[in-house]
C-alpha positions in Angstrom: 18.8 0.9 -3.1 17.9 4.5 -3.2 18.7 4.5 -7.0 16.0 2.1 -7.8 12.9 2.8 -5.4 12.0 6.6 -4.4 11.1 7.0 -0.7 9.0 9.7 -1.5 7.4 9.8 -5.0 3.6 9.5 -5.4 2.7 5.9 -6.7 -1.1 6.7 -6.8 -0.5 9.0 -9.9 0.6 6.1 -12.1 -2.1 3.4 -10.9 -4.1 1.8 -13.4 -7.8 2.8 -13.7 -9.1 -0.5 -12.5 -6.5 -0.7 -9.6 -7.5 -0.1 -5.9 -4.9 1.2 -3.6 -3.9 3.5 -0.7 -1.1 5.8 0.1 0.2 7.7 2.9 2.7 10.1 3.9 2.7 10.8 7.8 4.6 12.5 10.4 5.0 12.3 13.9 6.5 14.6 16.5 7.0 15.1 20.0 7.9 18.2 22.3 11.1 18.0 23.9 9.5 18.0 27.5 7.2 15.0 26.2 4.0 16.7 27.2 2.8 17.1 23.5 3.0 15.0 20.4 1.4 15.4 17.2 0.5 12.8 14.2 -0.4 14.0 10.9 -1.2 12.0 7.9 -2.0 12.4 4.2 -3.6 9.4 2.5 -5.0 8.6 -0.6 -7.7 6.3 -1.3 -8.2 4.9 -4.9 -11.4 2.9 -5.3 -11.2 0.6 -8.5 -12.8 2.4 -11.7 -12.8 5.9 -9.6 -10.4 8.8 -9.3 -8.1 9.1 -6.3 -9.4 11.1 -3.5 -7.3 12.0 -0.4 -7.7 12.4 3.3 -6.2 14.7 6.0 -5.8 13.1 9.5 -4.6 15.3 12.6 -4.2 14.1 16.1 -2.8 16.1 19.2 -1.8 14.2 22.1 -1.6 16.2 25.4 -0.8 14.7 28.6 -3.1 16.8 30.5 -6.1 16.2 28.3 -8.8 13.3 28.6 -8.4 12.2 25.1 -6.5 13.1 22.1 -7.8 15.7 19.8 -8.4 13.6 16.7 -9.7 15.0 13.1 -10.0 14.0 9.8 -11.5 15.4 6.5 -11.8 13.2 3.7 -12.9 13.3 0.1 -10.9 16.0 -0.9 -8.9 16.6 -4.5 -5.4 14.8 -4.6 -2.2 15.3 -6.8 1.3 15.5 -7.0 2.8 18.9 -7.8 6.3 19.2 -8.9 8.4 19.6 -5.8 5.5 18.3 -3.7 5.2 14.6 -2.7 1.3 14.9 -2.3 -1.4 17.8 -2.3 -4.6 17.1 -0.7 -7.1 19.9 -0.9 -4.8 22.7 0.0 -2.6 20.8 2.3 1.0 19.7 1.2 4.0 17.7 2.4 7.2 17.8 0.5 10.7 18.8 0.8 9.7 22.2 1.7 8.0 20.9 4.9 4.6 20.3 5.9 1.6 22.8 5.7 -2.0 22.2 6.0 -5.4 22.3 7.7 -8.0 20.0 9.2 -11.1 21.6 10.3 -9.9 23.7 13.4 -6.2 22.4 13.2 -3.6 24.3 11.0 0.3 23.8 10.8 3.2 25.2 9.1 6.2 22.9 9.8 9.9 22.8 8.5 11.9 19.7 8.8 15.8 18.6 9.0 16.5 15.1 8.5 19.0 13.6 11.1 19.3 10.0 9.5 19.2 8.3 6.0 16.5 7.0 4.5 15.3 3.7 5.8 13.7 1.1 3.6 12.1 -1.2 5.7 12.1 -4.0 3.1 15.6 -5.4 2.8 15.7 -5.8 -1.2 14.7 -3.3 -3.8 12.7 -6.2 -5.5 10.2 -6.5 -2.5 8.9 -3.1 -3.4 7.7 -4.4 -6.8 6.5 -8.0 -5.8 2.6 -8.4 -4.7 3.8 -9.5 -1.2 3.9 -7.9 1.4 1.0 -5.9 0.1 2.2 -2.6 2.2 5.3 -0.9 1.2 6.9 0.6 4.1 9.8 3.1 4.0 10.8 6.2 6.2 12.2 9.1 4.3 13.0 10.4 7.6 13.5 8.3 10.5 14.6 10.9 12.8 14.5 14.7 12.1 14.3 18.2 13.7 10.8 20.1 13.3 10.4 23.8 13.6 7.4 26.0 12.9 3.7 26.4 14.2 0.8 24.5 15.0 -2.7 25.8 15.7 -5.8 23.9 17.1 -8.5 26.2 17.6 -7.2 29.1 19.7 -4.4 27.3 20.9 -1.1 27.9 19.3 1.9 25.8 19.8 5.4 26.9 18.8 7.4 23.9 17.5 11.0 24.7 18.4 13.7 21.7 18.1 10.9 18.9 18.3 12.3 15.4 17.1 10.1 13.3 15.0 9.9 11.1 11.7 8.1 11.0 8.4 7.1 7.9 6.7 5.7 6.8 3.5 3.7 3.6 2.6 1.4 2.4 -0.2 -0.4 -1.0 -1.0 -3.5 -2.6 -2.1 -4.6 -3.8 1.1 -3.8 -3.7 4.8 -2.1 -6.8 6.4 -4.7 -8.6 8.5 -2.8 -7.6 11.8 0.1 -4.9 11.9 2.2 -3.1 14.4 4.0 0.2 13.7 6.5 1.3 16.3 9.0 4.1 16.5 11.2 5.4 19.3 13.3 8.5 19.9 14.2 10.8 22.3 15.9 8.3 24.6 17.4 9.0 28.1 20.6 7.1 27.3 21.2 8.4 23.8 19.2 11.3 22.5 20.4 10.3 19.1 19.4 6.7 18.9 16.0 5.8 17.2 14.1 2.5 16.6 11.8 2.2 13.7 10.0 -1.3 12.8 6.8 -2.3 10.8 5.3 -5.9 11.7 2.5 -7.5 9.7 0.6 -10.9 9.8 -1.0 -11.6 6.7 -4.0 -14.1 6.2 -3.2 -16.8 3.2 -5.6 -19.5 2.3 -7.4 -18.6 5.8 -4.4 -18.9 7.9 -2.7 -16.2 9.9 0.8 -16.4 9.3 3.4 -15.5 11.9 4.6 -12.1 12.6 7.2 -10.7 10.3 9.2 -7.7 11.3 11.2 -5.3 9.2 13.1 -2.2 10.3 16.3 -0.7 11.9 17.8 0.5 15.3 20.5 3.5 15.1 22.7 3.3 18.3 26.2 4.7 18.9 26.2 5.9 15.5 25.6 2.7 13.7 22.5 1.4 12.2 21.5 -2.2 12.2 18.9 -3.9 10.6 15.9 -5.7 12.6 14.1 -8.6 11.4 13.8 -9.4 7.8 11.3 -11.4 5.5 12.1 -14.8 6.9 14.0 -14.0 10.1 13.2 -16.1 13.0 12.9 -15.1 16.6 10.4 -12.6 16.0 8.3 -12.9 19.4 5.2 -10.7 19.8 2.6 -10.2 22.6 0.4 -7.4 21.7 -2.7 -5.6 23.2 -4.1 -2.3 22.2 -2.2 -0.5 25.1 0.8 -2.6 25.7 3.4 -4.4 23.4 6.2 -6.7 24.7 8.2 -8.0 21.6 11.6 -9.8 20.7 13.2 -9.3 17.5 16.3 -10.3 16.0 19.0 -7.9 14.9 21.9 -8.1 12.2 25.0 -9.0 13.9 23.7 -11.7 16.0 21.8 -9.2 18.2 18.4 -9.3 19.9 16.1 -6.2 21.0 13.6 -6.7 23.5 10.9 -4.0 23.8 7.9 -3.2 26.3 5.6 -0.3 25.0 2.7 1.0 27.4 0.1 3.5 25.5 -1.6 5.6 28.4 -5.4 5.6 27.5 -5.8 9.2 27.5 -3.2 9.2 24.8 -4.5 6.6 22.7 -6.9 7.3 19.6 -8.7 4.8 17.8 -9.6 5.0 14.0 -11.3 2.7 11.2 -9.1 2.0 8.1 -11.0 0.9 5.2 -9.2 -1.0 2.1 -9.8 1.0 -1.2 -9.1 -2.3 -3.3 -12.4 -3.8 -1.6 -14.7 -1.1 0.0 -17.3 -3.6 0.8 -14.8 -5.5 3.4 -14.9 -5.0 7.0 -12.7 -1.8 8.3 -9.7 -2.5 10.5 -9.6 -0.9 14.0 -6.6 0.9 14.7 -5.1 2.2 18.2 -2.3 4.8 18.1 -0.5 6.1 20.8 2.3 8.6 19.6 3.5 9.8 22.9 3.8 6.0 24.4 6.6 4.9 27.0 9.1 2.6 25.6 12.0 0.4 27.4 14.3 -1.6 25.0 17.3 -3.4 25.5 19.8 -4.4 22.7 21.9 -7.3 23.3 25.0 -7.8 21.0 27.8 -10.6 21.1 30.7 -9.7 23.1 31.6 -8.2 26.6 29.5 -5.3 27.9 27.2 -5.3 24.8 24.0 -4.6 26.4 22.5 -1.1 25.8 19.5 0.1 27.4 17.1 2.7 25.9 14.2 4.3 28.0 11.8 7.1 27.0 8.7 8.3 28.9 6.7 9.7 25.9 8.9 9.4 23.0 7.6 6.3 21.3 4.9 5.5 19.1 2.9 2.1 19.4 0.0 1.5 16.5 -1.9 -1.8 16.2 -4.0 -2.8 13.5 -6.8 -5.5 14.1 -10.0 -6.8 13.2 -11.4 -7.1 16.5 -14.0 -4.4 17.8 -13.9 -5.5 21.6 -10.7 -3.6 22.2 -12.1 -0.8 24.4 -10.5 1.9 22.7 -13.1 4.8 21.8 -13.3 5.2 17.8 -12.8 8.8 16.8 -15.3 10.3 14.0 -12.7 12.7 13.2 -15.1 15.6 13.6 -14.9 18.8 16.1 -17.6 18.5 19.1 -21.0 19.5 17.5 -20.0 19.3 13.4 -22.8 18.0 11.5 -21.6 14.7 9.7 -24.3 15.1 7.0 -23.5 16.9 3.5 -25.0 20.4 3.1 -27.9 20.7 1.1 
């Protein structure tokens, strides 16, 4: 698939003037002791008939803090220079690493991939079709990160943190979606789980969950789900997920994920293709607990995975009564009004 679908190239630069779309590159990394996690997102919004603009998102999850520190700066110039996946303002992400700033947050990070690119969709043609409307890829489903992060007066050394890098684009968000990722498992530190799930609205009907992704354990990568795979069972709330997912080779993955309230941030996501539409509300915990069981055919074919804070659980939804505080993305005391 790699010869036909680039995992990192920008799509917004080739979008027609009348096209509305979004595109994101994002990284999530967690400290070896699990006390800190960071989520950084570079997002392009292109409203029909207008030039694309960029938004930088930064969230620091600290187990000892009352709430995540969440920042967002929007309306910045966006481009895709040579040897850089995207540049938004003065912030960049590409093969050389992640460099950027968002209000009082700054980062200089390098990464080393520890796993091959994960194409969530099973065939190259699915990346060219109208559906699914969101096209996910993980250029780095597992990697080592090094460098520094600053948040105000706080300097954080990043030394051998595990994490991932994702990339997606589309014309609109699914009606409901889940992104989950797991690494740093006690039983197998090299294992990882990366899954994107969605429910779309067709003719007023909310279709069942579709899951696409993979699990890596014991040196082997197995696909999870598929466009029409049966056996996807999901029971989700903003702070907890219970799911059962089919795995290639007649296997099954059972998952439980818990998001501590003090480590869960709420955001609003709009759809650039339809700026007047209601926003989705999103609950993201990038320091979640995950317990998973993989069952494969044969004797002694049950494998357990547990991590106290090495998981990500993100739920996108239309309801607003979920109880997760929505971050405005500004530092305390910052005026949201534009300067005169």
